C-alpha positions in Angstrom: -7.9 21.0 -26.1 -7.5 22.3 -29.6 -6.5 25.8 -30.8 -5.4 25.2 -34.4 -5.0 22.0 -36.3 -2.9 22.9 -39.3 -0.7 20.1 -40.8 3.0 21.3 -40.6 6.2 19.8 -42.0 7.6 19.8 -38.5 6.5 20.7 -35.0 7.6 20.2 -31.4 5.8 19.2 -28.3 6.3 20.5 -24.8 5.6 18.6 -21.6 5.9 20.7 -18.4 6.0 18.4 -15.5 6.4 18.9 -11.8 10.1 18.1 -11.7 11.1 18.6 -15.3 10.4 20.1 -18.7 10.7 17.9 -21.8 10.5 18.9 -25.5 10.5 16.8 -28.7 10.8 18.0 -32.3 9.8 15.8 -35.2 9.4 16.3 -38.9 7.6 14.5 -41.7 9.9 13.1 -44.3 9.3 10.8 -47.3 10.0 7.7 -45.3 7.9 8.6 -42.3 8.1 10.8 -39.1 11.6 11.5 -38.0 12.9 12.5 -34.6 14.9 15.7 -35.1 15.6 16.6 -31.5 14.7 16.2 -27.9 15.8 17.9 -24.7 15.0 17.8 -21.0 15.6 20.0 -18.0 15.5 18.3 -14.6 14.9 20.1 -11.3 17.1 19.3 -8.4 15.3 17.6 -5.6 16.6 20.2 -3.1 14.5 22.9 -4.8 10.9 21.9 -4.5 8.1 23.0 -6.8 10.1 25.3 -9.0 7.8 24.9 -11.9 4.4 24.4 -10.3 2.8 24.8 -6.9 -0.1 22.7 -5.9 -3.1 23.6 -3.8 -6.0 21.2 -3.8 -5.1 20.0 -7.3 -5.0 23.5 -8.7 -2.3 24.5 -11.2 -0.1 27.5 -10.4 2.8 27.4 -12.9 5.8 29.7 -12.3 5.5 31.5 -15.6 8.8 33.4 -15.5 10.9 30.3 -14.5 9.2 28.0 -17.0 9.5 30.5 -19.9 13.2 31.0 -19.1 13.8 27.3 -18.9 12.1 26.8 -22.3 14.3 29.5 -23.9 17.4 27.7 -22.6 16.2 24.3 -23.8 15.3 25.5 -27.2 18.6 27.3 -27.6 20.7 24.4 -26.4 18.7 21.9 -28.6 19.1 24.3 -31.6 15.4 24.1 -32.4 14.7 26.6 -35.1 10.9 26.0 -35.6 9.1 27.8 -32.9 5.6 26.4 -33.4 4.6 24.1 -30.5 1.9 22.1 -28.9 1.7 22.3 -25.1 0.4 19.4 -23.1 -1.9 20.3 -20.2 -1.8 18.3 -16.9 -4.9 16.1 -16.7 -5.8 17.4 -13.2 -6.3 20.8 -14.9 -8.8 19.4 -17.5 -12.2 17.9 -17.2 -13.6 14.9 -19.2 -17.0 13.5 -19.6 -18.8 11.4 -22.2 -22.6 11.4 -22.8 -25.1 10.6 -25.5 -26.9 13.1 -27.7 -29.9 12.7 -30.0 -29.2 11.9 -33.7 -27.9 15.0 -35.3 -25.1 16.3 -37.6 -21.7 17.4 -36.3 -22.7 21.0 -37.0 -25.8 20.6 -34.9 -23.8 18.9 -32.1 -21.4 21.8 -32.1 -24.2 24.2 -31.6 -25.9 22.2 -28.8 -22.9 20.8 -27.0 -22.7 23.7 -24.5 -26.3 23.1 -23.2 -25.5 19.4 -22.4 -22.0 20.0 -21.2 -23.1 22.3 -18.4 -24.5 19.2 -16.7 -21.1 17.5 -16.5 -18.5 20.3 -16.2 -17.9 21.3 -12.6 -17.3 25.0 -13.5 -19.5 27.7 -15.1 -19.1 27.3 -18.9 -18.2 31.0 -19.0 -14.9 30.1 -17.2 -13.8 27.2 -19.4 -12.9 26.5 -23.0 -14.8 23.5 -24.4 -13.7 20.9 -27.0 -15.5 17.8 -28.0 -15.0 14.6 -30.0 -17.6 12.3 -31.6 -17.0 8.7 -30.6 -17.8 6.7 -33.6 -19.4 3.3 -33.1 -19.0 0.4 -35.5 -22.1 -0.3 -37.6 -24.0 2.4 -35.9 -27.5 3.1 -37.2 -27.9 6.6 -38.6 -30.8 7.1 -36.3 -28.9 6.0 -33.2 -27.8 8.3 -30.4 -24.4 10.0 -30.8 -21.8 9.4 -28.1 -19.7 12.5 -27.4 -16.5 13.0 -25.4 -16.3 16.6 -24.0 -13.1 18.1 -22.6 -13.0 21.4 -20.7 -10.0 23.5 -19.6 -10.3 26.6 -17.3 -9.7 29.8 -19.1 -7.3 30.9 -16.5 -5.1 27.8 -17.3 -5.3 28.6 -21.0 -4.2 32.1 -20.2 -1.2 30.9 -18.2 0.1 28.8 -21.0 -0.4 31.6 -23.5 1.8 33.7 -21.2 4.5 31.0 -21.0 4.6 30.7 -24.8 4.8 34.4 -25.4 7.6 34.9 -22.8 9.5 32.0 -24.2 9.2 33.2 -27.8 7.1 30.3 -28.9 4.2 30.3 -31.3 1.4 28.4 -29.5 -0.2 26.2 -32.1 -2.4 24.2 -29.8 -3.1 23.1 -26.2 -4.3 19.6 -25.3 -4.6 17.3 -22.3 -1.7 15.0 -21.5 -3.9 12.0 -22.0 -4.6 12.9 -25.6 -0.9 13.4 -26.3 -0.1 10.1 -24.6 -2.8 8.2 -26.6 -1.4 9.6 -29.8 2.2 8.6 -29.1 1.6 5.2 -27.5 -1.1 4.1 -30.0 0.2 5.9 -33.1 -1.8 4.7 -36.1 -3.4 1.9 -34.0 -7.2 1.7 -34.0 -8.4 -1.7 -32.9 -7.6 -1.9 -29.2 -9.1 -2.2 -25.8 -6.2 -0.8 -23.8 -5.4 1.1 -20.6 -2.7 3.7 -20.7 -1.0 4.3 -17.3 1.3 7.3 -17.1 3.2 7.2 -13.8 4.8 10.6 -13.2 6.3 12.1 -10.0 3.2 14.0 -8.8 0.3 12.0 -10.1 -0.7 8.9 -12.0 -3.0 9.2 -15.0 -5.2 6.3 -16.2 -6.9 6.4 -19.6 -9.1 3.6 -21.1 -9.2 3.4 -24.9 -11.6 1.5 -27.0 -11.0 1.3 -30.8 -9.0 4.5 -30.8 -11.5 6.5 -28.7 -10.9 7.6 -25.1 -13.7 6.2 -22.8 -12.3 7.6 -19.6 -9.3 9.5 -18.3 -8.7 9.8 -14.6 -5.8 11.1 -12.5 -5.0 10.4 -8.8 -2.4 11.9 -6.6 -0.4 8.8 -5.8 2.7 8.4 -7.8 6.5 8.5 -7.8 6.8 11.1 -5.1 5.0 8.8 -2.6 7.5 6.0 -3.2 10.3 8.4 -2.7 8.8 9.9 0.5 8.3 6.4 2.0 12.0 5.7 1.6 12.8 9.1 3.1 10.7 8.3 6.2 11.7 4.7 6.6 15.4 5.0 6.2 16.0 8.6 7.4 17.6 9.8 4.2 17.1 12.9 2.1 15.0 13.1 -1.0 17.9 12.9 -3.4 19.3 9.8 -1.7 15.8 8.2 -1.6 15.3 8.9 -5.3 18.6 7.3 -6.2 17.8 4.2 -4.1 14.4 3.9 -5.8 15.9 4.2 -9.3 18.8 1.8 -8.5 17.1 -1.0 -6.5 13.4 -0.6 -7.0 11.4 -3.6 -5.9 13.6 -6.3 -7.3 13.5 -9.5 -5.3 17.2 -9.5 -4.7 18.9 -6.1 -4.1 15.7 -4.3 -3.5 14.1 -6.7 -1.2 14.0 -4.3 1.7 12.5 -1.6 -0.5 9.9 -4.0 -1.9 8.6 -4.6 1.7 8.1 -0.9 2.4 6.9 0.1 -1.1 4.5 -2.7 -1.7 1.5 -1.2 0.2 1.7 2.0 -1.9 2.0 0.0 -5.1 -1.0 -2.0 -4.1 -2.9 1.2 -3.7 -2.0 2.3 -7.2 -2.9 -1.0 -8.8 -6.1 -1.2 -6.9 -7.2 2.2 -8.2 -6.2 1.2 -11.8 -8.2 -2.0 -11.6 -11.2 -0.1 -10.3 -11.1 2.3 -13.3 -10.8 -0.6 -15.8 -13.7 -2.5 -14.2 -15.9 0.6 -14.2 -15.3 1.3 -17.9 -15.5 -2.3 -19.0 -18.8 -2.8 -17.2 -20.3 0.4 -18.6 -19.1 0.0 -22.2 -19.4 -3.8 -22.4 -15.8 -4.2 -23.4 -12.8 -6.2 -22.1 -9.6 -4.3 -21.6 -6.9 -6.8 -22.3 -3.7 -4.6 -22.3 -2.0 -2.1 -20.1 0.8 0.2 -21.4 3.0 1.9 -18.8 4.8 5.1 -19.3 6.4 7.9 -17.3 9.6 8.0 -15.3 8.2 5.9 -12.4 7.5 3.1 -14.8 11.3 2.5 -15.0 11.5 1.6 -11.3 13.3 -1.8 -11.3 10.8 -4.7 -10.7 7.7 -2.5 -11.3 6.8 -4.1 -14.6 6.9 -7.6 -13.1 4.9 -6.4 -10.1 2.2 -5.1 -12.5 2.2 -8.3 -14.5 1.7 -10.4 -11.4 -1.0 -8.0 -10.1 -3.2 -8.0 -13.3 -3.0 -11.6 -14.3 -4.8 -12.1 -17.6 -4.3 -8.5 -18.7 -1.0 -8.1 -20.5 1.3 -5.3 -19.3 4.1 -3.7 -21.2 6.3 -0.6 -21.1 5.3 1.8 -23.9 7.8 2.2 -26.8 6.4 5.2 -28.7 9.6 6.0 -30.5 9.7 2.6 -32.1 7.0 4.0 -34.5 9.1 6.8 -35.7 12.6 7.1 -37.3 15.5 8.0 -35.0 19.3 7.9 -35.1 20.4 4.4 -34.0 23.1 5.9 -31.8 20.3 6.6 -29.4 19.5 2.9 -29.0 21.2 2.6 -25.5 19.1 5.5 -24.2 15.8 4.4 -25.7 14.3 2.8 -22.6 14.6 6.1 -20.8 13.6 8.2 -23.8 10.5 6.1 -24.4 9.3 6.4 -20.8 10.0 10.1 -20.2 9.2 11.7 -23.6 6.0 10.0 -24.6 3.8 13.0 -23.8 6.1 15.5 -25.5 6.3 13.2 -28.5 2.5 13.0 -28.7 2.2 16.7 -28.8 4.8 16.9 -31.6 2.9 14.2 -33.6 -0.4 16.2 -33.4 0.3 18.2 -36.5 0.6 14.9 -38.5 -2.8 13.5 -37.7 
């Protein structure tokens, strides 16, 4: 969702998650995009839903706590530029694609509201609309136009504006997490049929991309928290101990064998949902998705990558490495696996000003 699109010499992206806040600052230099800074504030597992509360997939951010945390992060990271892009959680945004008659972009802009009301599940007076024309190769000038529409409730936009103001940040733009993720994981890539899977703590987001354009983005409420909760219930430990066990042992065939047995049904549920989304988009669009890129903290669970590779067979599966496409200090090399997984969305927001 776009509010401003000025190219800037440097910018930073902000990713407000359920259990952490991440920020990334980049700049444009002669040799390319350079990582200037990054920072993260984790929430202790003993203190639940400090940043957000959830009720039937609604978003209720704690504005005061988030803005205070952002002030601390920005000060500690010594970020001087205060212009930022915030990423919105995908369960707070609506996507739909549809065809429109042949017309100019100006005409589409005027007519988009009439068509969008058929697909957006809220009154248009309560949302902010944005749209993107999906270009097709060798499309006839008289062919119908395919349009991707995104809508964000105005109340959510207002909440993020309050957060920015209280944190002393100039809000350059707001956009859905899926858009930021696409930008960072597929930076400067165009020819692809790829599925992006962001596995966070609260939810999993699945986006199917064809030749640089998003065909579908869908979130479901099965993710890292469910794996942790299973360990809590099965082994009678607290959330902190369960999270440590998940991170240390995962579902590896050796040390994590017991965890694999109890976690596999939930992992099967996740992969089944992903496969269903891919099948739906491939069938509708006449494409073949041949690549899955994983990101998010849960993607680092030991053994998870191999499990996905076994589950999806002919579709190649990899962990995303968005920071490989920008310049960073090589002293960070040992931390790059964690940085790549956890900061992809924040990086995507920061890269937005360089498109």
